C-alpha positions as CSV (number, residue, x, y, z in Angstrom):
1,M,109.8,119.1,100.3
2,G,106.3,117.6,100.0
3,K,105.4,114.7,102.2
4,P,104.1,111.6,100.2
5,V,100.6,110.7,101.1
6,Q,100.2,107.2,102.6
7,F,96.9,105.5,102.6
8,D,96.9,103.6,105.9
9,F,93.7,101.8,107.0
10,E,92.6,101.9,110.6
11,S,91.1,98.7,111.9
12,I,88.2,97.9,114.3
13,E,87.8,94.4,115.6
14,Y,84.1,93.9,115.7
15,E,81.9,92.0,118.2
16,E,78.2,91.8,118.1
17,T,77.9,93.3,121.6
18,V,79.5,96.6,120.4
19,R,77.2,99.7,120.9
20,P,77.2,103.1,119.1
21,E,78.8,104.8,122.2
22,D,81.7,102.4,122.2
23,D,85.1,104.2,121.8
24,R,86.0,102.0,118.8
25,F,83.1,103.5,116.8
26,R,83.7,107.0,118.1
27,S,87.1,106.9,116.4
28,V,85.5,106.7,113.0
29,P,85.6,110.3,111.5
30,R,82.5,112.0,110.0
31,R,84.5,112.7,106.8
32,S,84.9,111.1,103.4
33,G,86.9,108.0,102.9
34,V,87.0,104.3,101.9
35,F,86.0,101.4,104.1
36,R,86.4,97.6,104.0
37,I,84.3,95.2,105.9
38,F,85.4,91.6,106.5
39,D,83.4,88.6,107.7
40,V,84.3,86.4,110.7
41,H,86.4,84.2,108.4
42,G,88.5,87.2,107.2
43,N,86.9,87.4,103.7
44,L,86.2,90.8,102.2
45,M,82.4,91.5,102.1
46,I,82.2,95.2,101.3
47,L,84.6,97.7,99.7
48,E,83.1,101.2,99.1
49,K,83.6,104.9,99.4
50,T,81.4,107.4,101.3
51,H,81.1,111.1,102.2
52,N,80.6,110.3,105.9
53,L,82.4,107.2,107.2
54,S,80.8,107.3,110.6
55,Q,77.3,107.6,109.4
56,R,77.7,105.0,106.7
57,I,79.3,102.4,108.9
58,E,76.7,103.0,111.7
59,R,74.0,102.2,109.2
60,F,75.3,98.6,108.9
61,Y,75.4,97.9,112.7
62,F,72.9,100.2,114.5
63,P,69.9,100.2,112.2
64,E,66.9,102.2,113.2
65,D,63.6,100.4,113.2
66,G,61.9,100.5,109.9
67,D,65.0,101.8,108.0
68,A,64.8,99.9,104.7
69,R,68.2,101.2,103.7
70,A,70.0,99.6,106.6
71,L,71.9,96.3,106.0
72,D,72.4,94.5,109.4
73,L,75.9,92.9,109.4
74,R,76.2,92.5,113.1
75,R,76.2,88.7,113.1
76,I,78.7,88.1,110.3
77,T,81.3,90.9,110.7
78,G,84.7,90.2,112.1
79,R,86.7,93.4,111.2
80,I,86.1,96.9,109.9
81,E,88.8,99.0,108.2
82,F,88.6,102.6,107.1
83,C,90.8,105.3,105.6
84,R,89.9,108.9,105.6
85,T,90.4,111.1,102.5
86,D,90.0,114.9,102.0
87,S,88.9,115.3,98.4
88,P,86.8,113.5,95.7
89,M,89.8,112.7,93.6
90,E,91.8,111.2,96.5
91,T,88.8,109.1,97.5
92,L,88.3,107.8,93.9
93,Y,92.0,107.1,93.5
94,L,92.1,105.1,96.7
95,L,88.9,103.2,95.9
96,Y,90.2,102.4,92.4
97,G,93.5,101.1,93.8
98,Q,91.8,98.9,96.4
99,R,89.3,97.4,93.9
100,R,92.1,96.7,91.5
101,Q,94.1,95.0,94.2
102,W,91.2,92.9,95.6
103,F,89.4,92.2,92.3
104,P,92.0,92.3,89.5
105,D,89.8,90.5,87.0
106,T,86.5,92.3,87.6
107,Y,87.3,95.8,89.0
108,R,86.4,97.6,85.8
109,R,82.8,96.2,85.9
110,M,82.4,97.9,89.3
111,K,82.1,101.3,87.5
112,T,84.3,103.2,89.9
113,F,84.5,106.0,87.3
114,P,83.5,106.3,83.6
115,L,85.7,104.5,81.1
116,F,86.0,106.8,78.1
117,H,86.6,106.0,74.5
118,L,89.9,107.0,72.7
119,M,90.6,107.7,69.1
120,K,93.6,105.5,68.0
121,I,96.0,106.4,65.1
122,N,98.7,103.8,64.4
123,R,101.4,105.6,62.4
124,R,103.3,102.4,62.0
125,Q,100.8,101.3,59.4
126,R,101.7,102.2,55.9
127,F,98.5,104.1,55.4
128,P,97.0,104.6,58.9
129,R,93.2,104.9,59.5
130,L,91.2,106.0,62.6
131,Y,90.1,103.5,65.2
132,L,88.0,103.5,68.3
133,S,89.9,102.0,71.3
134,R,89.5,101.4,75.1
135,Q,93.0,100.4,75.7
136,I,96.5,101.8,75.3
137,K,99.6,100.3,73.6
138,E,103.1,101.6,73.2
139,G,104.0,103.4,70.0
140,V,100.5,104.3,69.0
141,D,98.8,107.7,69.2
142,Y,95.6,108.1,71.3
143,F,93.3,111.1,71.7
144,G,90.4,111.7,74.1
145,P,88.5,111.5,76.2
146,F,85.3,110.8,74.3
147,F,82.2,110.4,76.5
148,S,80.3,108.2,74.1
149,R,81.0,106.1,71.0
150,S,78.7,108.2,68.9
151,Q,80.7,111.4,69.8
152,L,83.9,109.7,68.5
153,E,82.2,108.3,65.4
154,R,80.9,111.7,64.4
155,L,84.4,113.3,64.7
156,K,85.9,110.3,62.9
157,T,83.6,110.7,59.9
158,T,84.3,114.4,59.8
159,L,88.1,113.8,59.8
160,E,87.8,111.2,57.1
161,R,85.8,113.5,54.8
162,T,87.8,116.7,55.6
163,F,91.3,115.2,55.2
164,R,90.4,112.3,52.9
165,I,91.6,109.6,55.3
166,R,90.7,106.1,54.2
167,P,87.7,104.6,56.2
168,C,88.0,101.1,54.6
169,H,89.2,98.1,56.6
170,H,91.5,96.7,53.9
171,N,95.2,96.2,54.6
172,I,96.4,98.8,52.2
173,R,100.0,98.5,50.9
174,G,99.6,100.5,47.7
175,N,99.3,99.3,44.1
176,D,96.3,97.0,45.1
177,P,93.2,98.9,44.1
178,Y,89.7,97.8,45.2
179,P,87.4,99.1,42.4
180,D,84.4,97.5,44.1
181,C,85.0,99.7,47.2
182,L,82.2,102.4,47.6
183,Y,84.7,104.9,48.9
184,F,86.9,104.3,45.9
185,Q,84.0,104.9,43.5
186,M,82.8,108.0,45.3
187,R,86.4,109.4,45.6
188,T,85.8,110.3,49.3
189,C,89.2,109.1,50.3
190,S,92.6,109.8,48.7
191,K,92.8,106.2,47.3
192,P,96.2,105.1,48.6
193,C,95.3,101.6,47.3
194,D,95.5,102.9,43.7
195,N,98.7,104.8,44.4
196,D,96.8,108.1,43.9
197,I,98.8,109.5,46.9
198,S,102.3,108.7,48.3
199,R,102.7,107.5,51.9
200,Q,104.5,110.8,52.8
201,K,101.6,112.9,51.5
202,Y,99.1,110.6,53.2
203,L,101.0,111.0,56.6
204,E,100.9,114.8,56.1
205,D,97.1,114.5,56.0
206,I,97.2,112.4,59.1
207,D,99.3,115.1,60.8
208,R,96.7,117.7,59.8
209,A,93.9,115.6,61.2
210,I,95.8,115.3,64.5
211,D,96.3,119.0,64.6
212,F,92.5,119.4,64.1
213,I,91.8,117.0,67.0
214,Q,94.0,119.0,69.3
215,G,92.6,122.4,68.2
216,N,95.7,123.6,66.3
217,D,93.7,125.1,63.5
218,E,96.1,127.9,62.8
219,K,98.8,125.3,62.1
220,I,96.6,123.8,59.4
221,E,95.1,127.0,57.9
222,S,98.2,129.2,57.6
223,P,100.1,126.9,55.0
224,L,96.9,126.5,53.0
225,A,96.2,130.2,53.0
226,E,99.8,130.9,51.9
227,Q,99.5,128.2,49.2
228,M,96.3,129.7,47.9
229,K,97.8,133.2,47.7
230,H,100.9,131.9,45.9
231,L,98.8,130.0,43.3
232,A,96.5,133.0,42.7
233,E,99.6,135.3,42.1
234,E,100.7,132.8,39.5
235,T,97.2,132.9,37.9
236,R,96.8,129.2,38.6
237,F,93.2,129.8,39.7
238,E,91.8,126.3,39.4
239,E,94.4,125.0,41.8
240,A,93.8,128.0,44.1
241,E,90.1,127.2,44.1
242,R,90.8,123.6,45.2
243,V,92.9,124.9,48.1
244,H,90.1,127.3,48.9
245,R,87.6,124.4,49.1
246,Q,90.0,122.6,51.5
247,L,90.0,125.7,53.8
248,D,86.2,125.9,53.5
249,R,85.8,122.2,54.5
250,L,88.1,122.8,57.5
251,Q,86.1,125.8,58.7
252,R,82.8,124.0,58.4
253,A,84.2,121.0,60.3
254,R,85.3,123.2,63.1
255,K,81.8,124.7,63.4
256,D,80.5,121.2,63.8
257,H,83.2,120.1,66.3
258,R,84.2,122.8,68.6
259,A,85.6,120.4,71.3
260,T,89.3,119.5,71.2
261,Y,91.0,116.4,72.7
262,S,94.2,115.6,74.4
263,D,97.1,113.4,73.3
264,V,97.3,110.7,76.0
265,W,101.1,110.7,75.8
266,K,101.1,114.4,76.6
267,F,98.4,114.3,79.2
268,N,100.4,116.1,81.9
269,F,98.6,117.8,84.8
270,V,99.1,118.8,88.4
271,A,95.9,118.3,90.5
272,V,95.6,120.6,93.5
273,M,93.3,119.1,96.2
274,D,92.1,119.9,99.7
275,S,93.8,118.6,102.7
276,D,92.7,118.3,106.4
277,S,93.8,121.9,107.0
278,V,93.6,125.1,105.0
279,K,97.3,125.5,105.6
280,R,98.1,122.5,103.5
281,R,97.2,121.1,100.0
282,K,97.5,117.7,98.5
283,I,99.1,117.6,95.1
284,A,98.7,114.8,92.6
285,F,101.2,114.5,89.7
286,I,99.7,113.2,86.5
287,R,102.0,112.3,83.6
288,A,100.9,110.6,80.3
289,G,97.7,109.7,82.2
290,Y,99.5,108.0,85.1
291,I,99.0,109.3,88.6
292,L,102.6,109.2,89.7
293,G,101.9,110.0,93.3
294,I,100.2,112.3,95.8
295,E,102.1,114.6,98.1
296,E,101.1,117.0,100.8
297,H,102.6,120.6,100.7
298,E,102.4,123.5,103.1
299,V,100.6,126.5,101.4
300,E,103.1,128.9,102.9
301,G,106.1,129.1,100.6
302,I,104.8,126.3,98.3
303,G,106.4,127.8,95.2
304,P,110.0,126.5,95.5
305,T,109.1,123.1,96.9
306,L,106.5,122.5,94.3
307,E,108.8,123.5,91.5
308,K,111.4,120.9,92.7
309,A,108.6,118.3,92.9
310,I,107.5,119.0,89.3
311,C,111.1,118.7,88.1
312,R,111.5,115.4,89.9
313,H,108.3,113.9,88.4
314,Y,108.3,115.3,84.9
315,E,111.9,115.7,83.8
316,R,113.2,112.2,84.6
317,P,112.5,109.2,82.2
318,M,109.2,107.4,82.7
319,S,109.6,104.0,84.4
320,E,105.9,103.0,84.1
321,S,104.9,100.3,81.5
322,D,101.4,99.2,82.7
323,Q,99.1,100.4,79.9
324,D,96.0,99.1,81.7
325,R,96.7,101.3,84.7
326,Q,97.6,104.2,82.3
327,Y,94.2,103.9,80.6
328,D,92.3,103.6,84.0
329,E,94.0,106.6,85.6
330,F,93.6,108.7,82.4
331,C,89.9,108.0,82.6
332,L,89.9,108.8,86.4
333,V,91.5,112.2,85.8
334,S,89.3,112.9,82.8
335,S,86.2,112.4,84.8
336,F,87.1,115.5,86.8
337,M,87.7,117.4,83.5
338,M,84.2,116.4,82.3
339,N,82.6,117.2,85.6
340,P,84.8,119.7,87.5
341,V,84.5,120.0,91.3
342,R,85.6,123.0,93.3
343,S,88.0,121.0,95.6
344,V,90.0,119.7,92.6
345,Q,91.9,122.0,90.3
346,L,93.7,120.6,87.3
347,V,96.6,122.7,86.1
348,P,98.4,121.8,82.8
349,V,102.1,121.2,83.2
350,Q,104.3,123.6,81.3
351,D,107.8,124.3,82.5
352,P,108.3,123.8,86.3
353,A,108.6,127.5,87.1
354,R,105.5,128.6,85.2
355,T,103.4,125.7,86.5
356,S,104.4,126.3,90.1
357,A,103.7,130.0,89.6
358,A,100.2,129.3,88.2
359,I,99.3,127.0,91.1
360,T,100.6,129.6,93.6
361,D,98.5,132.3,92.0
362,N,95.4,130.1,92.1
363,L,95.9,129.3,95.8
364,K,96.3,133.0,96.6
365,S,93.2,134.0,94.7
366,R,91.3,131.2,96.3
367,N,92.4,132.2,99.8
368,K,91.3,135.8,99.1
369,R,87.8,134.6,98.0
370,E,87.5,132.4,101.1
371,Q,88.6,135.3,103.4
372,T,86.1,137.6,101.7
373,N,83.3,135.1,102.2
374,V,84.2,134.8,105.9
375,D,84.1,138.6,106.3
376,I,80.7,138.9,104.6
377,V,79.2,136.1,106.8
378,A,80.7,137.8,109.9
């Protein structure tokens, strides 16, 4: 069974007379981690991450002459605390948790990681439309991550034109036409306000738009192709031509938007990260955007223990209900999808056996590459 990772901070009581050769400073590792510095009154002054804890902390207390980057904290520091980490994702997750704990009202302004835009579709509305959102609520569909607002707006416009989804801001209930509406006059939407389309048919268009967002083009094209073929066989050529134009619009839209996006509620991954030894790996379990926990597993024989851990985390009911945390951690994980790093591998969760097998195969191939590199260097 994997061992849960605990983030325990080590403490150094600081005095101005301390020197670099002091044993207390020698205990600070030259590895990545998160550190906290408190003043003589016990107030937190600095909370940051670094690639080298020892070097970064020394810069605050043993500045070299003329080093403009050095901030001398010798006279005001009372205590230093640090926690070592082994991978960029682990470091970022720890820093995020600390900033949220110490600065609950302002932690998002600290730009710990990018906060991405989401496309929101609320199917509880009678005739849903597409929204931009940077928060998550229960019972609503969200898709992302979108790096910029303009990226989302471009896709939103394409979906509205391709699937004739209403772009207006009116509260549409049906049988309440807005003849002064530009979209109404141009017939660029399906005009649910004028009862030109039923709610059921409109929701089918919404479903097709969702399939397009997630890259399920075959699921949209196959029924249309069958419908076009059937209409042509019945010599209903005008109707077949309309369906053909729908297919053509869909294919042009895909040429303009090749990227696909995840459903936040199905955003399930296992992150494989480095540990302090090549014989172990740290595993983060991500479900619906939440980071459920980080465990350390032995590489030798990891398959069965990892399969049990996946069953434990993904098959039981979700107990989390903090949507702010869900959005934050979705963005944290997405940042490693946008900018992958070698020490963090994100594996989509399928069934436990297949996911465990995929991770085991990745670890074996990685070990072979590392062994080959060692032999070449030798």
